[in-house]
C-alpha positions as CSV (number, residue, x, y, z in Angstrom):
1,X,99.6,151.6,25.4
2,X,98.8,151.6,28.8
3,X,98.4,148.3,29.2
4,X,101.1,146.9,26.3
5,X,103.5,149.0,29.6
6,X,102.0,146.9,32.5
7,X,102.2,143.8,29.9
8,X,105.9,143.6,29.5
9,X,105.9,144.8,33.2
10,X,104.8,141.9,34.7
11,X,106.8,140.4,32.2
12,X,110.2,141.8,33.5
13,X,109.1,140.7,37.3
14,X,108.4,137.3,36.1
15,X,111.0,137.0,34.8
16,X,113.2,138.6,37.5
17,X,111.0,136.5,40.0
18,X,111.6,133.1,38.1
19,X,115.8,133.8,37.8
20,X,115.7,134.5,41.7
21,X,113.9,131.4,42.6
22,X,116.0,129.1,40.0
23,X,119.2,130.7,41.9
24,X,117.8,130.6,45.1
25,X,117.4,126.8,44.7
26,X,120.7,126.2,43.3
27,X,122.5,128.1,45.9
28,X,120.2,125.7,49.0
29,X,121.3,122.9,47.4
30,X,125.6,124.0,47.2
31,X,124.2,124.7,50.6
32,X,122.7,121.2,51.0
33,X,126.2,119.1,49.6
34,X,128.7,122.0,51.5
35,X,127.3,120.9,55.4
36,X,127.6,117.4,55.1
37,X,131.1,116.2,56.5
38,X,132.7,115.9,59.7
39,X,132.6,118.3,61.6
40,X,134.0,119.4,65.5
41,X,132.8,121.5,67.8
42,X,135.2,125.0,68.0
43,X,132.6,127.2,70.7
44,X,129.6,127.1,71.9
45,X,128.2,130.4,72.8
46,X,125.7,130.1,76.2
47,X,123.3,131.6,78.4
48,X,121.6,135.7,77.9
49,X,122.6,139.2,78.7
50,X,125.0,139.5,80.5
51,X,125.3,135.7,81.2
52,X,125.9,135.4,77.9
53,X,130.2,133.4,78.2
54,X,132.5,131.2,74.4
55,X,133.2,127.8,75.8
56,X,135.5,126.2,74.2
57,X,136.3,123.4,76.8
58,X,133.3,121.9,75.3
59,X,133.0,118.7,73.0
60,X,130.6,117.7,70.2
61,X,130.9,116.6,67.0
62,X,128.5,115.7,64.3
63,X,128.1,113.7,61.4
64,X,126.0,115.0,58.4
65,X,125.5,112.4,55.7
66,X,123.3,113.2,52.5
67,X,120.1,112.5,54.8
68,X,121.2,111.2,58.0
69,X,122.8,113.1,60.8
70,X,125.0,112.1,64.0
71,X,126.1,113.2,67.9
72,X,127.6,113.1,69.9
73,X,128.6,115.5,72.7
74,X,129.6,116.0,76.4
75,X,129.5,119.7,77.9
76,X,131.2,118.6,81.2
77,X,133.3,121.5,82.3
78,X,137.1,119.4,81.9
79,X,138.4,119.9,85.5
80,X,141.2,121.6,87.4
81,X,144.3,120.9,86.4
82,X,144.9,117.4,89.0
83,X,141.6,117.0,89.6
84,X,138.7,114.0,88.1
85,X,136.0,114.5,85.6
86,X,133.3,114.1,87.6
87,X,131.0,111.7,87.2
88,X,127.9,112.7,86.6
89,X,129.0,113.7,82.5
90,X,127.1,115.8,80.9
91,X,126.2,113.7,78.2
92,X,124.1,113.5,75.1
93,X,124.2,111.4,72.2
94,X,121.3,111.6,69.2
95,X,120.8,110.2,65.3
96,X,118.1,110.6,63.3
97,X,117.4,111.8,59.5
98,X,117.0,116.0,59.3
99,X,115.2,118.5,56.8
100,X,117.9,121.1,55.5
101,X,115.5,124.0,53.5
102,X,118.7,126.7,53.2
103,X,118.5,128.2,55.9
104,X,117.1,125.8,59.0
105,X,118.3,122.8,59.8
106,X,116.4,120.0,61.2
107,X,117.1,117.0,62.7
108,X,114.3,114.2,64.1
109,X,115.2,111.9,66.7
110,X,115.7,107.9,65.9
111,X,117.9,107.3,68.6
112,X,119.0,109.4,71.4
113,X,120.4,109.3,75.0
114,X,117.5,111.0,76.5
115,X,114.2,109.8,77.5
116,X,112.4,111.7,74.8
117,X,112.3,111.7,70.9
118,X,111.4,114.1,69.0
119,X,112.9,117.2,66.8
120,X,115.2,120.2,67.4
121,X,115.7,122.9,64.8
122,X,118.5,124.9,64.8
123,X,119.6,128.3,61.9
124,X,122.1,126.9,60.2
125,X,125.2,128.7,57.5
126,X,129.0,128.7,57.1
127,X,131.6,130.9,57.0
128,X,133.6,129.9,54.0
129,X,133.3,126.1,53.1
130,X,135.1,124.3,57.1
131,X,133.4,126.9,59.6
132,X,129.5,125.4,60.3
133,X,127.4,127.1,62.3
134,X,124.0,126.3,64.4
135,X,121.9,128.5,66.9
136,X,119.3,126.5,68.3
137,X,115.8,128.0,67.6
138,X,114.5,126.9,71.0
139,X,110.6,128.2,70.5
140,X,110.7,125.4,67.7
141,X,111.8,122.6,69.7
142,X,109.7,119.2,69.6
143,X,110.1,116.5,72.8
144,X,107.2,115.5,73.9
145,X,106.9,115.8,78.2
146,X,110.9,117.0,78.6
147,X,110.3,120.5,76.7
148,X,108.8,122.1,80.1
149,X,111.8,120.8,82.1
150,X,114.3,121.9,79.2
151,X,113.0,125.2,78.5
152,X,115.2,128.1,78.6
153,X,114.6,130.2,81.6
154,X,114.3,134.0,81.2
155,X,117.9,134.3,82.7
156,X,119.1,131.7,80.2
157,X,119.2,128.6,82.3
158,X,118.6,125.2,81.2
159,X,117.4,121.9,83.4
160,X,120.9,120.3,82.1
161,X,123.2,123.8,82.4
162,X,123.3,127.2,80.5
163,X,121.4,126.9,77.0
164,X,124.0,127.0,74.2
165,X,122.3,130.0,72.1
166,X,125.6,129.9,69.2
167,X,128.1,126.5,68.1
168,X,131.0,126.8,65.6
169,X,131.8,123.7,64.1
170,X,134.8,123.6,62.7
171,X,135.8,120.4,59.4
172,X,137.6,117.6,59.6
173,X,136.8,116.1,56.9
């Protein structure tokens, strides 16, 4: 009797585990399709601790296709009214392939407007169908020979300015 109960318990547990795995796989596949599209930055959180703030003036568009992505960004603060835009803009662009497991988005640069190709990892989730949220995982970035310069400092600064900790995109199409 005890053996039968154990066997029954294991059988039920395996059935639920299999059903959960199937459901999770389907959810990841659905989310993989949902992240595809044209996205424009709505806001970004930069800095950490008391230096943390939200910027809504940065420009960033990302195009996500079935296997490839392209990103263009200009994080230069908008000039005050009547002032010219600075000549030394904080412009970056990259394109390549990506992997998505339902939780993390890893982009692999094939072409970039910065000196080194590598990869960047983001926590990735959505709010509804039209808001995409990416959170950079700096500890997982692979950019040979350049990460020392761009590694976040304890006060949330990077080699190019405040580190981004959260991007919120709205769907354009």
